[in-house]
N, CA, C, O and the ligand as a Tripos MOL2 file, in Angstrom:
@<TRIPOS>MOLECULE
protein
  253   251    64     0     0
PROTEIN
NO_CHARGES

@<TRIPOS>ATOM
      1 N         -24.8820 -135.1200    2.3680 N.3       1 MET1
      2 CA        -24.3050 -135.3560    1.0470 C.3       1 MET1
      3 C         -23.5810 -134.1250    0.5540 C.2       1 MET1
      4 O         -22.4960 -134.2330   -0.0190 O.2       1 MET1
      5 N         -24.1540 -132.9690    0.7620 N.am      2 SER2
      6 CA        -23.4500 -131.7670    0.3280 C.3       2 SER2
      7 C         -23.0450 -130.9520    1.5490 C.2       2 SER2
      8 O         -23.7190 -130.9870    2.5790 O.2       2 SER2
      9 N         -21.9860 -130.2480    1.4330 N.am      3 GLN3
     10 CA        -21.5410 -129.3910    2.5090 C.3       3 GLN3
     11 C         -21.2440 -128.0040    1.9490 C.2       3 GLN3
     12 O         -20.9500 -127.8340    0.7660 O.2       3 GLN3
     13 N         -21.3300 -127.0450    2.8180 N.am      4 GLU4
     14 CA        -21.0730 -125.6830    2.3810 C.3       4 GLU4
     15 C         -19.9280 -125.1160    3.2060 C.2       4 GLU4
     16 O         -19.9110 -125.2240    4.4330 O.2       4 GLU4
     17 N         -19.0050 -124.5300    2.5320 N.am      5 ILE5
     18 CA        -17.8190 -123.9890    3.1880 C.3       5 ILE5
     19 C         -17.7000 -122.5240    2.8130 C.2       5 ILE5
     20 O         -17.7960 -122.1620    1.6400 O.2       5 ILE5
     21 N         -17.4960 -121.7030    3.7940 N.am      6 ALA6
     22 CA        -17.3020 -120.2820    3.5220 C.3       6 ALA6
     23 C         -15.8050 -119.9930    3.4810 C.2       6 ALA6
     24 O         -15.0900 -120.2450    4.4510 O.2       6 ALA6
     25 N         -15.3610 -119.4870    2.4050 N.am      7 ASN7
     26 CA        -13.9560 -119.1240    2.2520 C.3       7 ASN7
     27 C         -13.8440 -117.6600    1.8500 C.2       7 ASN7
     28 O         -14.7550 -117.0830    1.2560 O.2       7 ASN7
     29 N         -12.7200 -117.0890    2.1870 N.am      8 LYS8
     30 CA        -12.4250 -115.7600    1.6560 C.3       8 LYS8
     31 C         -11.8230 -115.9250    0.2650 C.2       8 LYS8
     32 O         -10.9910 -116.8040    0.0430 O.2       8 LYS8
     33 N         -12.2370 -115.0970   -0.6490 N.am      9 THR9
     34 CA        -11.7050 -115.1930   -2.0030 C.3       9 THR9
     35 C         -10.9130 -113.9320   -2.3110 C.2       9 THR9
     36 O         -11.4770 -112.8770   -2.6030 O.2       9 THR9
     37 N          -9.6090 -114.0630   -2.2410 N.am     10 LYS10
     38 CA         -8.7580 -112.9300   -2.5640 C.3      10 LYS10
     39 C          -8.1080 -113.1170   -3.9350 C.2      10 LYS10
     40 O          -8.0170 -112.1800   -4.7280 O.2      10 LYS10
     41 N          -7.6590 -114.3420   -4.1950 N.am     11 LYS11
     42 CA         -7.0680 -114.6180   -5.5030 C.3      11 LYS11
     43 C          -8.1540 -115.0690   -6.4680 C.2      11 LYS11
     44 O          -9.3340 -115.1330   -6.1200 O.2      11 LYS11
     45 N          -7.7390 -115.3710   -7.6600 N.am     12 ASP12
     46 CA         -8.6540 -115.9820   -8.6110 C.3      12 ASP12
     47 C          -8.6910 -117.4790   -8.3360 C.2      12 ASP12
     48 O          -7.7890 -118.2270   -8.7120 O.2      12 ASP12
     49 N          -9.7340 -117.8790   -7.6850 N.am     13 ILE13
     50 CA         -9.8710 -119.2720   -7.2700 C.3      13 ILE13
     51 C         -10.8700 -119.9680   -8.1890 C.2      13 ILE13
     52 O         -11.9700 -119.4740   -8.4380 O.2      13 ILE13
     53 N         -10.4530 -121.1250   -8.6820 N.am     14 TYR14
     54 CA        -11.3510 -121.9530   -9.4760 C.3      14 TYR14
     55 C         -11.5890 -123.2630   -8.7410 C.2      14 TYR14
     56 O         -10.7210 -123.7570   -8.0210 O.2      14 TYR14
     57 N         -12.7510 -123.8010   -8.9330 N.am     15 TYR15
     58 CA        -13.0850 -125.1050   -8.3550 C.3      15 TYR15
     59 C         -13.2690 -126.0780   -9.5040 C.2      15 TYR15
     60 O         -14.1140 -125.8850  -10.3780 O.2      15 TYR15
     61 N         -12.4670 -127.1190   -9.4860 N.am     16 LYS16
     62 CA        -12.4910 -128.0720  -10.5850 C.3      16 LYS16
     63 C         -13.1520 -129.3600  -10.1240 C.2      16 LYS16
     64 O         -12.7340 -129.9580   -9.1320 O.2      16 LYS16
     65 N         -14.1670 -129.7810  -10.8320 N.am     17 CYS17
     66 CA        -14.8480 -131.0280  -10.5140 C.3      17 CYS17
     67 C         -13.9280 -132.1890  -10.8910 C.2      17 CYS17
     68 O         -13.3930 -132.2390  -11.9980 O.2      17 CYS17
     69 N         -13.7560 -133.1140   -9.9570 N.am     18 THR18
     70 CA        -12.8780 -134.2490  -10.2390 C.3      18 THR18
     71 C         -13.5670 -135.3040  -11.1030 C.2      18 THR18
     72 O         -12.9270 -136.2480  -11.5660 O.2      18 THR18
     73 N         -14.8580 -135.1410  -11.3130 N.am     19 HIS19
     74 CA        -15.6070 -136.1220  -12.1100 C.3      19 HIS19
     75 C         -15.6620 -135.7160  -13.5830 C.2      19 HIS19
     76 O         -15.2720 -136.4910  -14.4570 O.2      19 HIS19
     77 N         -16.1460 -134.5000  -13.8590 N.am     20 CYS20
     78 CA        -16.3020 -134.0800  -15.2540 C.3      20 CYS20
     79 C         -15.2150 -133.0950  -15.6720 C.2      20 CYS20
     80 O         -15.1940 -132.6480  -16.8190 O.2      20 CYS20
     81 N         -14.3050 -132.7500  -14.7480 N.am     21 LYS21
     82 CA        -13.1730 -131.8470  -15.0310 C.3      21 LYS21
     83 C         -13.6130 -130.4220  -15.3660 C.2      21 LYS21
     84 O         -12.8330 -129.6350  -15.9030 O.2      21 LYS21
     85 N         -14.8330 -130.1040  -15.0540 N.am     22 ASP22
     86 CA        -15.3180 -128.7480  -15.2730 C.3      22 ASP22
     87 C         -14.6410 -127.8050  -14.2780 C.2      22 ASP22
     88 O         -14.4660 -128.1560  -13.1110 O.2      22 ASP22
     89 N         -14.2650 -126.6210  -14.7310 N.am     23 GLU23
     90 CA        -13.6850 -125.6200  -13.8500 C.3      23 GLU23
     91 C         -14.6510 -124.4570  -13.7230 C.2      23 GLU23
     92 O         -15.1080 -123.8990  -14.7210 O.2      23 GLU23
     93 N         -14.9550 -124.0990  -12.4860 N.am     24 ILE24
     94 CA        -15.8900 -122.9980  -12.2410 C.3      24 ILE24
     95 C         -15.1610 -121.9220  -11.4660 C.2      24 ILE24
     96 O         -14.5250 -122.2070  -10.4510 O.2      24 ILE24
     97 N         -15.2480 -120.6970  -11.9290 N.am     25 PHE25
     98 CA        -14.6170 -119.5750  -11.2500 C.3      25 PHE25
     99 C         -15.3310 -119.3170   -9.9270 C.2      25 PHE25
    100 O         -16.5590 -119.3640   -9.8540 O.2      25 PHE25
    101 N         -14.5410 -119.0400   -8.8690 N.am     26 GLY26
    102 CA        -15.1190 -118.8860   -7.5330 C.3      26 GLY26
    103 C         -16.0970 -117.7370   -7.4070 C.2      26 GLY26
    104 O         -17.0610 -117.8210   -6.6460 O.2      26 GLY26
    105 N         -15.8620 -116.6640   -8.1460 N.am     27 ASN27
    106 CA        -16.7710 -115.5220   -8.0720 C.3      27 ASN27
    107 C         -17.8390 -115.6630   -9.1480 C.2      27 ASN27
    108 O         -17.6260 -115.3090  -10.3070 O.2      27 ASN27
    109 N         -18.9780 -116.1810   -8.7470 N.am     28 THR28
    110 CA        -20.0660 -116.3700   -9.7050 C.3      28 THR28
    111 C         -21.0850 -115.2410   -9.6310 C.2      28 THR28
    112 O         -22.1660 -115.3220  -10.2130 O.2      28 THR28
    113 N         -20.7170 -114.1720   -8.8970 N.am     29 HIS29
    114 CA        -21.6230 -113.0300   -8.7200 C.3      29 HIS29
    115 C         -22.9720 -113.4830   -8.1510 C.2      29 HIS29
    116 O         -24.0420 -113.0960   -8.6210 O.2      29 HIS29
    117 N         -22.8640 -114.3220   -7.1150 N.am     30 LYS30
    118 CA        -24.0340 -114.7890   -6.3550 C.3      30 LYS30
    119 C         -24.9960 -115.6360   -7.1830 C.2      30 LYS30
    120 O         -26.1480 -115.8420   -6.8010 O.2      30 LYS30
    121 N         -24.5120 -116.1170   -8.3060 N.am     31 LYS31
    122 CA        -25.3190 -117.0870   -9.0500 C.3      31 LYS31
    123 C         -24.8500 -118.4840   -8.6960 C.2      31 LYS31
    124 O         -23.6530 -118.7170   -8.5240 O.2      31 LYS31
    125 N         -25.7680 -119.3980   -8.5870 N.am     32 LEU32
    126 CA        -25.4170 -120.7790   -8.2760 C.3      32 LEU32
    127 C         -25.1200 -121.4890   -9.5930 C.2      32 LEU32
    128 O         -25.9900 -121.6370  -10.4510 O.2      32 LEU32
    129 N         -23.8700 -121.9240   -9.7300 N.am     33 ILE33
    130 CA        -23.4580 -122.5730  -10.9680 C.3      33 ILE33
    131 C         -23.0330 -124.0010  -10.6670 C.2      33 ILE33
    132 O         -22.2000 -124.2400   -9.7940 O.2      33 ILE33
    133 N         -23.6010 -124.9300  -11.3820 N.am     34 GLU34
    134 CA        -23.2410 -126.3350  -11.2140 C.3      34 GLU34
    135 C         -22.2510 -126.7430  -12.2900 C.2      34 GLU34
    136 O         -22.2120 -126.1590  -13.3730 O.2      34 GLU34
    137 N         -21.4550 -127.7510  -11.9770 N.am     35 CYS35
    138 CA        -20.6020 -128.3120  -13.0160 C.3      35 CYS35
    139 C         -21.4630 -129.1650  -13.9380 C.2      35 CYS35
    140 O         -22.6560 -129.3580  -13.7080 O.2      35 CYS35
    141 N         -20.8300 -129.6640  -14.9750 N.am     36 LYS36
    142 CA        -21.6020 -130.3830  -16.0070 C.3      36 LYS36
    143 C         -22.3100 -131.6050  -15.4490 C.2      36 LYS36
    144 O         -23.4400 -131.9000  -15.8370 O.2      36 LYS36
    145 N         -21.6520 -132.3210  -14.5370 N.am     37 CYS37
    146 CA        -22.2470 -133.5470  -14.0060 C.3      37 CYS37
    147 C         -23.0150 -133.2970  -12.7090 C.2      37 CYS37
    148 O         -23.5660 -134.2270  -12.1200 O.2      37 CYS37
    149 N         -23.0490 -132.0510  -12.2710 N.am     38 LYS38
    150 CA        -23.8030 -131.6200  -11.0920 C.3      38 LYS38
    151 C         -23.3190 -132.2470   -9.7880 C.2      38 LYS38
    152 O         -24.0770 -132.3340   -8.8210 O.2      38 LYS38
    153 N         -22.0800 -132.6790   -9.7560 N.am     39 ALA39
    154 CA        -21.5280 -133.2040   -8.5080 C.3      39 ALA39
    155 C         -21.2410 -132.0680   -7.5260 C.2      39 ALA39
    156 O         -21.3330 -132.2500   -6.3120 O.2      39 ALA39
    157 N         -20.8930 -130.9000   -8.0590 N.am     40 ILE40
    158 CA        -20.5960 -129.7580   -7.2050 C.3      40 ILE40
    159 C         -21.3310 -128.5370   -7.7230 C.2      40 ILE40
    160 O         -21.7780 -128.4930   -8.8690 O.2      40 ILE40
    161 N         -21.4440 -127.5500   -6.8500 N.am     41 TYR41
    162 CA        -21.9230 -126.2470   -7.2970 C.3      41 TYR41
    163 C         -21.1370 -125.1570   -6.5890 C.2      41 TYR41
    164 O         -20.5930 -125.3690   -5.5050 O.2      41 TYR41
    165 N         -21.0870 -124.0150   -7.2010 N.am     42 ILE42
    166 CA        -20.4000 -122.8550   -6.6510 C.3      42 ILE42
    167 C         -21.3920 -121.7040   -6.5870 C.2      42 ILE42
    168 O         -22.1530 -121.4640   -7.5240 O.2      42 ILE42
    169 N         -21.3690 -121.0030   -5.4730 N.am     43 ASP43
    170 CA        -22.1930 -119.8120   -5.3100 C.3      43 ASP43
    171 C         -21.3150 -118.7920   -4.6030 C.2      43 ASP43
    172 O         -21.1440 -118.8520   -3.3860 O.2      43 ASP43
    173 N         -20.7700 -117.8720   -5.3480 N.am     44 GLY44
    174 CA        -19.7910 -116.9710   -4.7470 C.3      44 GLY44
    175 C         -19.9150 -115.5450   -5.2050 C.2      44 GLY44
    176 O         -20.5660 -115.2440   -6.2060 O.2      44 GLY44
    177 N         -19.2700 -114.6590   -4.4460 N.am     45 CYS45
    178 CA        -19.1430 -113.2540   -4.8380 C.3      45 CYS45
    179 C         -17.7880 -112.7920   -4.3310 C.2      45 CYS45
    180 O         -16.9330 -113.6160   -4.0050 O.2      45 CYS45
    181 N         -17.5830 -111.4830   -4.2610 N.am     46 GLU46
    182 CA        -16.2710 -110.9820   -3.8620 C.3      46 GLU46
    183 C         -15.9570 -111.2860   -2.4040 C.2      46 GLU46
    184 O         -14.7850 -111.3710   -2.0350 O.2      46 GLU46
    185 N         -16.9650 -111.4480   -1.5770 N.am     47 ASP47
    186 CA        -16.7510 -111.6010   -0.1430 C.3      47 ASP47
    187 C         -16.7200 -113.0470    0.3310 C.2      47 ASP47
    188 O         -16.0840 -113.3520    1.3400 O.2      47 ASP47
    189 N         -17.3880 -113.9280   -0.3740 N.am     48 TYR48
    190 CA        -17.4700 -115.3080    0.1050 C.3      48 TYR48
    191 C         -17.7230 -116.2300   -1.0770 C.2      48 TYR48
    192 O         -18.0920 -115.7950   -2.1670 O.2      48 TYR48
    193 N         -17.5140 -117.5110   -0.8260 N.am     49 VAL49
    194 CA        -17.9030 -118.5150   -1.8210 C.3      49 VAL49
    195 C         -18.4320 -119.7360   -1.0900 C.2      49 VAL49
    196 O         -17.8370 -120.1860   -0.1110 O.2      49 VAL49
    197 N         -19.5260 -120.2620   -1.5560 N.am     50 ARG50
    198 CA        -20.0710 -121.5020   -1.0230 C.3      50 ARG50
    199 C         -19.8360 -122.5910   -2.0570 C.2      50 ARG50
    200 O         -20.0770 -122.3990   -3.2490 O.2      50 ARG50
    201 N         -19.3630 -123.7320   -1.5850 N.am     51 VAL51
    202 CA        -19.0870 -124.8390   -2.4800 C.3      51 VAL51
    203 C         -19.9350 -126.0270   -2.0640 C.2      51 VAL51
    204 O         -19.8950 -126.4500   -0.9090 O.2      51 VAL51
    205 N         -20.6880 -126.5560   -2.9850 N.am     52 GLY52
    206 CA        -21.4720 -127.7490   -2.7070 C.3      52 GLY52
    207 C         -20.7450 -128.9700   -3.2230 C.2      52 GLY52
    208 O         -20.0950 -128.9300   -4.2680 O.2      52 GLY52
    209 N         -20.8630 -130.0550   -2.4820 N.am     53 GLY53
    210 CA        -20.1890 -131.2730   -2.8960 C.3      53 GLY53
    211 C         -19.2850 -131.7790   -1.7970 C.2      53 GLY53
    212 O         -19.0270 -131.0640   -0.8280 O.2      53 GLY53
    213 N         -18.8080 -132.9770   -1.9280 N.am     54 ASP54
    214 CA        -17.9180 -133.5580   -0.9290 C.3      54 ASP54
    215 C         -16.4840 -133.2040   -1.2440 C.2      54 ASP54
    216 O         -16.1580 -132.7790   -2.3530 O.2      54 ASP54
    217 N         -15.6260 -133.3880   -0.2440 N.am     55 LYS55
    218 CA        -14.2170 -133.0000   -0.3810 C.3      55 LYS55
    219 C         -13.5770 -133.5700   -1.6430 C.2      55 LYS55
    220 O         -12.8950 -132.8450   -2.3670 O.2      55 LYS55
    221 N         -13.7810 -134.8320   -1.9130 N.am     56 GLY56
    222 CA        -13.1260 -135.4560   -3.0470 C.3      56 GLY56
    223 C         -13.7430 -135.1260   -4.3890 C.2      56 GLY56
    224 O         -13.2540 -135.5600   -5.4320 O.2      56 GLY56
    225 N         -14.8210 -134.3550   -4.3590 N.am     57 ASP57
    226 CA        -15.5240 -134.0670   -5.6010 C.3      57 ASP57
    227 C         -14.9390 -132.8930   -6.3670 C.2      57 ASP57
    228 O         -15.2490 -132.6860   -7.5400 O.2      57 ASP57
    229 N         -14.0840 -132.1200   -5.6880 N.am     58 TYR58
    230 CA        -13.5330 -130.9490   -6.3740 C.3      58 TYR58
    231 C         -12.1130 -130.6680   -5.9020 C.2      58 TYR58
    232 O         -11.7080 -131.0880   -4.8180 O.2      58 TYR58
    233 N         -11.3670 -129.9520   -6.7320 N.am     59 GLU59
    234 CA        -10.0560 -129.4510   -6.3760 C.3      59 GLU59
    235 C         -10.1090 -127.9410   -6.4220 C.2      59 GLU59
    236 O         -10.8150 -127.3580   -7.2450 O.2      59 GLU59
    237 N          -9.3560 -127.3090   -5.5330 N.am     60 VAL60
    238 CA         -9.2840 -125.8460   -5.5400 C.3      60 VAL60
    239 C          -8.0360 -125.4440   -6.3080 C.2      60 VAL60
    240 O          -6.9400 -125.9220   -6.0180 O.2      60 VAL60
    241 N          -8.2030 -124.5710   -7.2800 N.am     61 ILE61
    242 CA         -7.1070 -124.1460   -8.1460 C.3      61 ILE61
    243 C          -6.9910 -122.6360   -8.0650 C.2      61 ILE61
    244 O          -7.9860 -121.9330   -8.2430 O.2      61 ILE61
    245 N          -5.7940 -122.1210   -7.7990 N.am     62 SER62
    246 CA         -5.5850 -120.6740   -7.8750 C.3      62 SER62
    247 C          -4.8290 -120.3640   -9.1450 C.2      62 SER62
    248 O          -3.8190 -120.9990   -9.4490 O.2      62 SER62
    249 N          -5.3150 -119.3890   -9.8830 N.am     63 LYS63
    250 CA         -4.6680 -119.0050  -11.1440 C.3      63 LYS63
    251 C          -4.1640 -117.5750  -11.0550 C.2      63 LYS63
    252 O          -3.5890 -117.0630  -12.0150 O.2      63 LYS63
    253 ZN        -18.7710 -132.4000  -12.4450 Zn       64 ZN64
@<TRIPOS>BOND
     1     1     2 1
     2     2     3 1
     3     3     4 2
     4     3     5 am
     5     5     6 1
     6     6     7 1
     7     7     8 2
     8     7     9 am
     9     9    10 1
    10    10    11 1
    11    11    12 2
    12    11    13 am
    13    13    14 1
    14    14    15 1
    15    15    16 2
    16    15    17 am
    17    17    18 1
    18    18    19 1
    19    19    20 2
    20    19    21 am
    21    21    22 1
    22    22    23 1
    23    23    24 2
    24    23    25 am
    25    25    26 1
    26    26    27 1
    27    27    28 2
    28    27    29 am
    29    29    30 1
    30    30    31 1
    31    31    32 2
    32    31    33 am
    33    33    34 1
    34    34    35 1
    35    35    36 2
    36    35    37 am
    37    37    38 1
    38    38    39 1
    39    39    40 2
    40    39    41 am
    41    41    42 1
    42    42    43 1
    43    43    44 2
    44    43    45 am
    45    45    46 1
    46    46    47 1
    47    47    48 2
    48    47    49 am
    49    49    50 1
    50    50    51 1
    51    51    52 2
    52    51    53 am
    53    53    54 1
    54    54    55 1
    55    55    56 2
    56    55    57 am
    57    57    58 1
    58    58    59 1
    59    59    60 2
    60    59    61 am
    61    61    62 1
    62    62    63 1
    63    63    64 2
    64    63    65 am
    65    65    66 1
    66    66    67 1
    67    67    68 2
    68    67    69 am
    69    69    70 1
    70    70    71 1
    71    71    72 2
    72    71    73 am
    73    73    74 1
    74    74    75 1
    75    75    76 2
    76    75    77 am
    77    77    78 1
    78    78    79 1
    79    79    80 2
    80    79    81 am
    81    81    82 1
    82    82    83 1
    83    83    84 2
    84    83    85 am
    85    85    86 1
    86    86    87 1
    87    87    88 2
    88    87    89 am
    89    89    90 1
    90    90    91 1
    91    91    92 2
    92    91    93 am
    93    93    94 1
    94    94    95 1
    95    95    96 2
    96    95    97 am
    97    97    98 1
    98    98    99 1
    99    99   100 2
   100    99   101 am
   101   101   102 1
   102   102   103 1
   103   103   104 2
   104   103   105 am
   105   105   106 1
   106   106   107 1
   107   107   108 2
   108   107   109 am
   109   109   110 1
   110   110   111 1
   111   111   112 2
   112   111   113 am
   113   113   114 1
   114   114   115 1
   115   115   116 2
   116   115   117 am
   117   117   118 1
   118   118   119 1
   119   119   120 2
   120   119   121 am
   121   121   122 1
   122   122   123 1
   123   123   124 2
   124   123   125 am
   125   125   126 1
   126   126   127 1
   127   127   128 2
   128   127   129 am
   129   129   130 1
   130   130   131 1
   131   131   132 2
   132   131   133 am
   133   133   134 1
   134   134   135 1
   135   135   136 2
   136   135   137 am
   137   137   138 1
   138   138   139 1
   139   139   140 2
   140   139   141 am
   141   141   142 1
   142   142   143 1
   143   143   144 2
   144   143   145 am
   145   145   146 1
   146   146   147 1
   147   147   148 2
   148   147   149 am
   149   149   150 1
   150   150   151 1
   151   151   152 2
   152   151   153 am
   153   153   154 1
   154   154   155 1
   155   155   156 2
   156   155   157 am
   157   157   158 1
   158   158   159 1
   159   159   160 2
   160   159   161 am
   161   161   162 1
   162   162   163 1
   163   163   164 2
   164   163   165 am
   165   165   166 1
   166   166   167 1
   167   167   168 2
   168   167   169 am
   169   169   170 1
   170   170   171 1
   171   171   172 2
   172   171   173 am
   173   173   174 1
   174   174   175 1
   175   175   176 2
   176   175   177 am
   177   177   178 1
   178   178   179 1
   179   179   180 2
   180   179   181 am
   181   181   182 1
   182   182   183 1
   183   183   184 2
   184   183   185 am
   185   185   186 1
   186   186   187 1
   187   187   188 2
   188   187   189 am
   189   189   190 1
   190   190   191 1
   191   191   192 2
   192   191   193 am
   193   193   194 1
   194   194   195 1
   195   195   196 2
   196   195   197 am
   197   197   198 1
   198   198   199 1
   199   199   200 2
   200   199   201 am
   201   201   202 1
   202   202   203 1
   203   203   204 2
   204   203   205 am
   205   205   206 1
   206   206   207 1
   207   207   208 2
   208   207   209 am
   209   209   210 1
   210   210   211 1
   211   211   212 2
   212   211   213 am
   213   213   214 1
   214   214   215 1
   215   215   216 2
   216   215   217 am
   217   217   218 1
   218   218   219 1
   219   219   220 2
   220   219   221 am
   221   221   222 1
   222   222   223 1
   223   223   224 2
   224   223   225 am
   225   225   226 1
   226   226   227 1
   227   227   228 2
   228   227   229 am
   229   229   230 1
   230   230   231 1
   231   231   232 2
   232   231   233 am
   233   233   234 1
   234   234   235 1
   235   235   236 2
   236   235   237 am
   237   237   238 1
   238   238   239 1
   239   239   240 2
   240   239   241 am
   241   241   242 1
   242   242   243 1
   243   243   244 2
   244   243   245 am
   245   245   246 1
   246   246   247 1
   247   247   248 2
   248   247   249 am
   249   249   250 1
   250   250   251 1
   251   251   252 2
@<TRIPOS>SUBSTRUCTURE
     1 MET1         2 RESIDUE 1 A MET
     2 SER2         6 RESIDUE 1 A SER
     3 GLN3        10 RESIDUE 1 A GLN
     4 GLU4        14 RESIDUE 1 A GLU
     5 ILE5        18 RESIDUE 1 A ILE
     6 ALA6        22 RESIDUE 1 A ALA
     7 ASN7        26 RESIDUE 1 A ASN
     8 LYS8        30 RESIDUE 1 A LYS
     9 THR9        34 RESIDUE 1 A THR
    10 LYS10       38 RESIDUE 1 A LYS
    11 LYS11       42 RESIDUE 1 A LYS
    12 ASP12       46 RESIDUE 1 A ASP
    13 ILE13       50 RESIDUE 1 A ILE
    14 TYR14       54 RESIDUE 1 A TYR
    15 TYR15       58 RESIDUE 1 A TYR
    16 LYS16       62 RESIDUE 1 A LYS
    17 CYS17       66 RESIDUE 1 A CYS
    18 THR18       70 RESIDUE 1 A THR
    19 HIS19       74 RESIDUE 1 A HIS
    20 CYS20       78 RESIDUE 1 A CYS
    21 LYS21       82 RESIDUE 1 A LYS
    22 ASP22       86 RESIDUE 1 A ASP
    23 GLU23       90 RESIDUE 1 A GLU
    24 ILE24       94 RESIDUE 1 A ILE
    25 PHE25       98 RESIDUE 1 A PHE
    26 GLY26      102 RESIDUE 1 A GLY
    27 ASN27      106 RESIDUE 1 A ASN
    28 THR28      110 RESIDUE 1 A THR
    29 HIS29      114 RESIDUE 1 A HIS
    30 LYS30      118 RESIDUE 1 A LYS
    31 LYS31      122 RESIDUE 1 A LYS
    32 LEU32      126 RESIDUE 1 A LEU
    33 ILE33      130 RESIDUE 1 A ILE
    34 GLU34      134 RESIDUE 1 A GLU
    35 CYS35      138 RESIDUE 1 A CYS
    36 LYS36      142 RESIDUE 1 A LYS
    37 CYS37      146 RESIDUE 1 A CYS
    38 LYS38      150 RESIDUE 1 A LYS
    39 ALA39      154 RESIDUE 1 A ALA
    40 ILE40      158 RESIDUE 1 A ILE
    41 TYR41      162 RESIDUE 1 A TYR
    42 ILE42      166 RESIDUE 1 A ILE
    43 ASP43      170 RESIDUE 1 A ASP
    44 GLY44      174 RESIDUE 1 A GLY
    45 CYS45      178 RESIDUE 1 A CYS
    46 GLU46      182 RESIDUE 1 A GLU
    47 ASP47      186 RESIDUE 1 A ASP
    48 TYR48      190 RESIDUE 1 A TYR
    49 VAL49      194 RESIDUE 1 A VAL
    50 ARG50      198 RESIDUE 1 A ARG
    51 VAL51      202 RESIDUE 1 A VAL
    52 GLY52      206 RESIDUE 1 A GLY
    53 GLY53      210 RESIDUE 1 A GLY
    54 ASP54      214 RESIDUE 1 A ASP
    55 LYS55      218 RESIDUE 1 A LYS
    56 GLY56      222 RESIDUE 1 A GLY
    57 ASP57      226 RESIDUE 1 A ASP
    58 TYR58      230 RESIDUE 1 A TYR
    59 GLU59      234 RESIDUE 1 A GLU
    60 VAL60      238 RESIDUE 1 A VAL
    61 ILE61      242 RESIDUE 1 A ILE
    62 SER62      246 RESIDUE 1 A SER
    63 LYS63      250 RESIDUE 1 A LYS
    64 ZN64       253 GROUP 0 **** ****
């Protein structure tokens, strides 16, 4: 049900939940942050980010 993807985070990357439209900043300083509806979670720092949820559950946004 959930998958984890390791990405490099160089830009300011946000993950937007497609269900509740919550936007979570990719660098959460190693804290696990869920969106409002808990469809996805983000756990990231300067070196990596883990994203929980299915592909269609979130969009990746660079700002
Ligand atoms: Zn959500």
